[in-house]
N, C-alpha and C positions, 0 to 999 in steps of 0.2 A: 487457519493453520492448525492441524491436529496436534494434540498434546504430545504424541509420540515423536512427531517431527520436530517440535520445539525442543524436547529433551535431547534429541539426537544432535541438533544444531548446537545447543549449549555445550554438550559433551565435546563436540568437535572443536568449537572455538576455545574452550577451556584447555583442552589437551594440547593446543597449539600456541598457548600463551607462554611467555617467559618472564623472568624478572632480572633486572640489572642488580649489581652488587648493592645499589642503594635502595633496592626494593621496588623500583619503578616497573610496572607491568608493560610489556611490549609484545608485538607480533612481528613476524618476518614477512616481507612482501611475497616471497615465493610460496609461503604457506597460505597467506591471506588470498592470494590469487586463486588458489584452488578452492578455498572455503567460499569465496564469492562467486565461483562458477565461471571465471574467465579462462578460456582455453589458450589464448595467445598472450604472451608476455608483453608484446608491443601494444596491444589494446589496453592492458592493465596499466602500462606506463603512462598512457594518455590520461587515464583516470587519476593517477597519482599526481600528475602535473596540475590538473584542475584542483585537486585537493590542496596542493601547496599554495596555489593562488588564493583559495578560500581562506587558508591559514593566515596569509599575509593580510588579507582584507579584514580579518577578525582581530587584527593587531597582535598577532602571536608571531614569535620568531620561528621560522621554518625549521632551523637546525635543532630547536628544542623538542621537536616532535618527529622529525624525519632524519635518520642518520644512515649514510651509506656504509655498508659492511661487506666483507667478502665471505663466501660460503663454499666449502669444498664438497664437490659431488663426485660420485664414482662413475666412471665411464664403463662401457661394455667390455673393454679390454682389461678391466681390473684396476687401471690407473685412476688417479684423481685429477680434477681440474677445478680451479677456483672460478666461481661465477659471481656476478654482481647481485647483491641483495640489499634490502633496506629495512632498517628497524622503524617500526611505527609505534608511537604511544597510543593509548586508548583514544585520545582526542584525534590523532592523525587517522586512525582506523575509522573513527566516526565520520570524518570529512570524506574519506574515500567511499564509504558506504553511501553517504548523502549524494555523491556524484554518480552513483549507479542507478540502474533502472529498478524501481521498487516493484515492478510487475514480476520480477524474478524473485522467487521464494527466498533464496539465499540473501539477496540484497535487502529485501523487506525485513528479514530477521535481523540482519546486521545493523540496519539503521536504528532499530529499537534496542538491540543488545548493547551497542556502544553508547547510546544516548543516556543510559541510566547507570549510576555507579553502584551496581548491586549484582549479586550472583543468585539472589533468591528466585527460584523458579516461578513462584506464584506471581511475583511482581512483573517479571518479564512476560509471562503468559498473558496477564491482564492487559499489559501495555500493547502487546501484539494484537490482541482481540479488539481493543479500542482503535488501534491504528487501521486494522482491516475494515472496521465499520466506517471510519472517517473516509478511507480510500474508496469504499464502495459508494458512499454518499456522493463524493466528488465525481465519481464516474457516472452515476445516474444523472447528475446535474448536466454533465457534458452531453450525454446521450439524449436527454430530453431537449436540450438546446438544439442539438442536431436535428431532431425530429421536427421541432418548431420551424427550423429553416427549410426542411424538406417540404413540409406542408405549405409554406409560403411559396416555395419554388414551383411546386406541382399545381397549386390551386390559385395562387395570386394573393392569398391572405392567410394569416395565422391567428386572426383575432379569436377564433374558437379553439385554440390549442388546449386551453384549460378544460374545456368541455370534453374534448376527445380524451384527455388524460383521465378525467373523472369517469368516463365510460369504461376506460381500461381498468380502473380501480374497481368499478362495479362488477366487471367480469372476473377479476382476480379475487376479490373479497366477498362478493355478494352484496356489497354496500358501496355507495358513491363515496367520493373523497370527503365530502361534508359529513356524511353519516359515520364514516370511520373516525373522523376527528372527534365527534361526539362520543362514540363508543370508548375511545382511548383517553378522552379528556385533553385533547390537543387544542391549544388556543387557535381561534379562527384565523388569526393573522399569520400563523406559522405554517410551514409546509409539513404535511403528514409524514413525509419521508424522514424528516429530522428526528422522529421519535420511533422509527421502526428498526427492527433487528437486521443484521447483515444479510441473512438468508433472503429476506423480503426485498431488500435493496437490490440484491443481485438478480432476484427473480424478475422484478420490475424492469431492471436494466436489460435483461435478456429479451423479454417480451418487446420492449421498445426497439432494441436492435433489429429484431425480426421485422417489425413494422417499417422501420427505415429501409431495410433491404428490399422488402417486397413492394413498398411504395415506389421505389426506383425501378426495380426489375419488371414490375407489372405496369409501370407507367400510370399509376393511379392519379387521376386528374381532378377528382372531386373530394370535398371534405367528407361526404358520406362514405365513399369507398375506403378512404384512409381510416376513418373511424371504425368501420366494420372490420377492417384488417386488424386494427389494434385490439378490438374486442375479441376476435378469434384467437389472437396470439396470447392474450392474457388468460383466456379460458383454457387454452392448451397447457400453459404454465401452471395454472391452478390444478388441473387434472394430475399433472406430474407430481406436484407437491403433496396433494391429498393421497396419491398412490404410495407415497413414501411416509405417510402418517403425519404430515404437516398441514394443519388447518390454518391458512393465512390469517383469517379474521379472529382467530382465538389466541394468537401469539400476543403476549403482554407488551405494553408500552415500554420503550427503552428510554434511558436517560437522554436528555436534550443533546443532540449532536454538537451544538455550539459550545456547550459546557465541556464536552469531551475534548474538542479541539483546543480550547483554552487550557485545559488540564495537561494535555500532551505537550503543549508549548512551554507551559510553566515548569513541568517536570524536567524537560530537556534543558531549560536554562539553569535550573538548580544543579542538574547533573554535570553541566559543563562550566559551572561558575569557577570551580577551583580544579584546574587540570594539572595532572602530573607532567613533569618535563624530564627529558633525558639529561643525565649528568654530563658535564663538560669533560 
C-alpha cells in the first residue's frame, strides 16, 4: 500500500471518529460503512452481526461496544428523517474489519489501523507493510499447493514439484533455490520465500498462477511440459521486473516471515488487552 494511500485512509478514519462525554473514541456505522467500502447497508449489517458474535465469543459484553442510536438525515424535499445508526468502539470497529475481506484495500487498512492503539503514521505504515508481506507469503503458499495438485492431476505424480519450483527460481533469479539460499544466508531447512520481500513473493505467485492456468488450458500432461511452462513464465516475470529496474537476485534478505507473524499477533494482543467501553 502506497504511503499516500495510507495517509489518506488515516485522515478519513480520523476525521470520522468521535468521542463520548467520557472521552471514549467511537465511530458511527453509517460512516464506517462507507470507509470500509460497503455499498449496501444490508450487507454491512451482516458483517456487524458476525462482529457481535465474535465480541461475545471473546467474553466481552456486546452493549459495551455496540450501541444503537438514531441519526437525522436530510431528504431531497428538504425535510429530515431519522435513520438507524450504531456506535462502535475501536474494539467493535476492529471486529467488524476482521470480518471483512482483507483483499479489499480499505478492509486491509482497517484491520491494521484498529488493531493498534496509536495514531503514529510510522507505526501504522510499518504494520501494514508487514501485514502485506505476510499476506503475500500465505497467498504464495496456497498457489504453490494448487500447482502441486495440478501437477499430480495432470501427470499422476507430484514427487518432483520441488524440482519444478527450483527451475522456476532459476529462471526468475538466475540461480536455483539452493543457490539463492546460500546467497542470502537462508537456513537449508527453511523456505526461501520466508526471507524474501513482498514484490518477489507476488512475482513468484503471479508466475505460478500463469503456470496453473496454462497447464489446465493447454492440457499439459507431462512433468517436462509443465516444467518448461513454469520456466517460461518466470523468465517473463523476470524480464518485467528488470525492465522496471528491479533485479530479483540483488534484493536483500528480509526478516524471517515467522518472526513477523509472531510480532503482528503479539502487537495485536497488546493493543486489544485493555479496550475502551461505552458508558452506560
